[in-house]
C-alpha positions as CSV (number, residue, x, y, z in Angstrom):
1,X,-56.3,38.5,-19.8
2,X,-54.4,36.3,-17.3
3,X,-55.8,32.9,-16.3
4,X,-54.9,29.7,-14.7
5,X,-55.1,26.1,-16.1
6,X,-55.1,22.7,-14.7
7,X,-51.8,21.4,-15.8
8,X,-48.7,20.8,-13.9
9,X,-45.1,21.7,-15.0
10,X,-42.1,21.7,-12.8
11,X,-39.2,24.1,-13.2
12,X,-36.2,23.6,-10.9
13,X,-33.9,26.4,-10.3
14,X,-30.3,25.4,-9.6
15,X,-30.2,26.6,-6.0
16,X,-32.6,23.8,-5.0
17,X,-30.2,21.2,-6.2
18,X,-27.4,22.7,-4.1
19,X,-29.5,22.1,-0.9
20,X,-28.9,18.3,-1.1
21,X,-27.8,17.1,2.4
22,X,-27.0,20.6,3.6
23,X,-30.4,20.7,5.5
24,X,-31.2,17.0,5.4
25,X,-32.9,17.2,2.1
26,X,-32.7,15.4,-1.2
27,X,-33.6,17.5,-4.2
28,X,-34.8,16.1,-7.5
29,X,-35.2,17.6,-11.0
30,X,-38.2,16.6,-13.0
31,X,-39.4,16.4,-16.6
32,X,-42.7,15.2,-17.9
33,X,-46.0,15.8,-19.7
34,X,-49.6,16.4,-18.8
35,X,-52.5,15.7,-21.1
36,X,-56.0,16.5,-19.9
37,X,-59.6,17.2,-21.1
38,X,-61.9,19.9,-19.7
39,X,-64.9,18.7,-17.8
40,X,-66.2,22.3,-17.7
41,X,-64.5,25.7,-17.9
42,X,-63.2,25.3,-14.3
43,X,-62.2,21.6,-14.1
44,X,-59.8,19.3,-16.0
45,X,-58.8,15.7,-15.6
46,X,-56.2,13.5,-17.4
47,X,-52.8,11.9,-17.3
48,X,-49.4,12.9,-16.0
49,X,-46.1,11.2,-16.7
50,X,-42.9,12.3,-15.0
51,X,-39.2,11.2,-14.6
52,X,-37.3,12.5,-11.6
53,X,-33.5,12.5,-11.3
54,X,-30.8,14.0,-9.1
55,X,-28.0,15.1,-11.6
56,X,-28.3,13.2,-14.9
57,X,-31.6,13.3,-16.9
58,X,-30.6,9.9,-18.4
59,X,-30.5,8.3,-14.9
60,X,-34.1,8.6,-13.7
61,X,-34.6,7.8,-10.0
62,X,-38.4,7.4,-10.6
63,X,-40.5,7.2,-13.7
64,X,-44.2,7.5,-12.9
65,X,-47.5,7.8,-14.6
66,X,-50.8,8.6,-13.1
67,X,-53.9,10.8,-12.8
68,X,-54.2,14.5,-12.5
69,X,-57.3,16.5,-11.6
70,X,-57.4,20.3,-11.4
71,X,-59.8,23.0,-10.5
72,X,-59.7,26.8,-10.9
73,X,-60.3,28.2,-7.4
74,X,-60.0,32.0,-8.1
75,X,-57.8,34.9,-9.1
76,X,-55.0,36.6,-7.3
77,X,-54.6,40.4,-6.9
78,X,-52.6,40.5,-10.2
79,X,-55.3,38.7,-12.2
80,X,-53.5,35.4,-12.4
81,X,-55.8,32.4,-12.2
82,X,-55.3,30.2,-9.1
83,X,-55.6,26.4,-9.3
84,X,-55.5,23.4,-7.0
85,X,-54.4,19.9,-8.3
86,X,-54.6,16.4,-7.0
87,X,-52.0,13.9,-8.5
88,X,-51.9,10.2,-7.9
89,X,-49.3,8.0,-9.4
90,X,-49.7,4.3,-10.1
91,X,-48.3,1.8,-7.7
92,X,-44.7,0.8,-8.1
93,X,-43.2,-2.7,-8.1
94,X,-43.5,-2.9,-4.4
95,X,-47.2,-2.1,-4.6
96,X,-46.9,1.4,-3.2
97,X,-48.2,4.5,-5.0
98,X,-47.3,8.1,-4.5
99,X,-48.8,11.5,-5.1
100,X,-49.6,15.0,-3.8
101,X,-51.9,17.9,-3.9
102,X,-51.1,21.5,-4.7
103,X,-52.7,24.7,-3.7
104,X,-53.0,28.1,-5.3
105,X,-50.9,27.4,-8.4
106,X,-50.6,30.5,-10.6
107,X,-51.3,30.5,-14.4
108,X,-51.3,33.0,-17.2
109,X,-51.5,32.8,-21.0
110,X,-52.7,34.3,-24.2
111,X,-56.5,34.0,-24.9
112,X,-57.2,33.1,-28.5
113,X,-60.9,32.3,-28.3
114,X,-63.7,32.7,-25.8
115,X,-67.0,30.8,-25.4
116,X,-69.9,32.3,-27.3
117,X,-73.6,32.1,-26.9
118,X,-76.1,31.1,-29.7
119,X,-76.1,34.7,-30.9
120,X,-72.3,34.9,-31.2
121,X,-71.8,37.0,-28.1
122,X,-69.2,36.2,-25.4
123,X,-70.5,34.3,-22.4
124,X,-69.5,36.2,-19.3
125,X,-68.9,35.3,-15.7
126,X,-68.4,38.2,-13.3
127,X,-68.3,40.5,-16.4
128,X,-65.5,38.7,-18.1
129,X,-65.6,36.3,-21.1
130,X,-64.8,32.7,-20.5
131,X,-61.6,31.7,-22.4
132,X,-61.8,28.3,-24.2
133,X,-58.6,28.4,-26.3
134,X,-55.5,29.6,-24.5
135,X,-52.0,29.6,-25.9
136,X,-48.6,30.1,-24.2
137,X,-49.9,29.0,-20.9
138,X,-47.3,29.1,-18.1
139,X,-48.3,27.7,-14.8
140,X,-46.2,27.8,-11.6
141,X,-46.6,25.4,-8.8
142,X,-44.7,25.9,-5.6
143,X,-47.0,24.8,-2.8
144,X,-47.2,21.0,-2.5
145,X,-49.3,19.7,0.3
146,X,-50.5,16.2,1.4
147,X,-47.6,14.3,-0.3
148,X,-47.2,10.6,0.1
149,X,-44.8,8.0,-1.2
150,X,-42.1,9.7,-3.2
151,X,-43.6,13.1,-2.4
152,X,-43.8,12.7,1.4
153,X,-42.2,15.6,3.3
154,X,-41.8,17.9,0.3
155,X,-40.0,21.0,1.7
156,X,-39.8,23.1,-1.4
157,X,-40.8,23.1,-5.1
158,X,-40.4,25.3,-8.1
159,X,-42.6,23.8,-10.8
160,X,-43.6,25.2,-14.2
161,X,-46.0,23.9,-16.8
162,X,-46.0,25.3,-20.3
163,X,-48.6,24.4,-22.9
164,X,-52.1,25.0,-24.3
165,X,-55.7,24.7,-23.3
166,X,-58.5,24.0,-25.9
167,X,-62.2,23.2,-25.4
168,X,-64.0,25.6,-27.7
169,X,-67.0,24.1,-29.5
170,X,-65.7,22.7,-32.8
171,X,-62.2,22.3,-31.5
172,X,-60.6,19.2,-29.9
173,X,-61.1,19.1,-26.1
174,X,-57.5,18.6,-25.2
175,X,-54.9,20.4,-23.1
176,X,-51.2,19.6,-23.3
177,X,-48.3,20.7,-21.0
178,X,-44.6,20.0,-20.8
179,X,-43.2,19.7,-17.3
180,X,-39.8,20.7,-16.0
181,X,-38.5,21.7,-12.6
182,X,-37.8,20.3,-9.3
183,X,-38.6,19.7,-5.6
184,X,-36.8,18.8,-2.4
185,X,-37.8,16.2,0.1
186,X,-36.9,16.3,3.8
187,X,-35.3,13.3,5.6
């Protein structure tokens, strides 16, 4: 079964970096983490921390922490779950915040457990069991919209989140993702 989760990971391919100044863009690589809890099988909320850099991961241009909210909005033709996210980072030293929204992020992973009813039968939605523990989640984000602050005028992104989702009864309600990747911003 393929699915989508509400975590954000960024994976930058090297061609993005090569676009610096060629088209009036500045491209950044990104690393970080996301930790969320599940509000229900379709919504998550939590914290995101990222560091962005141009060439050297030890020389971060920005280090930001903030809030991430996500919602599963459907499935694509290949059965991948589709998610939308809203990310808002805390204000910087100048009192300005930054953030963005994403649309139709794609996720898949390995379902370990599904939600069960009081009789031990899987709970179904549209004929499919609802996963509650998912391993090896890989989510791809490449459609950033409504950016502001450091994410104003994002022209391209290649973002990957890898981690786990867990909210089965008796388990800890916690999702964790490691972020890597990149994005470019127009001048």
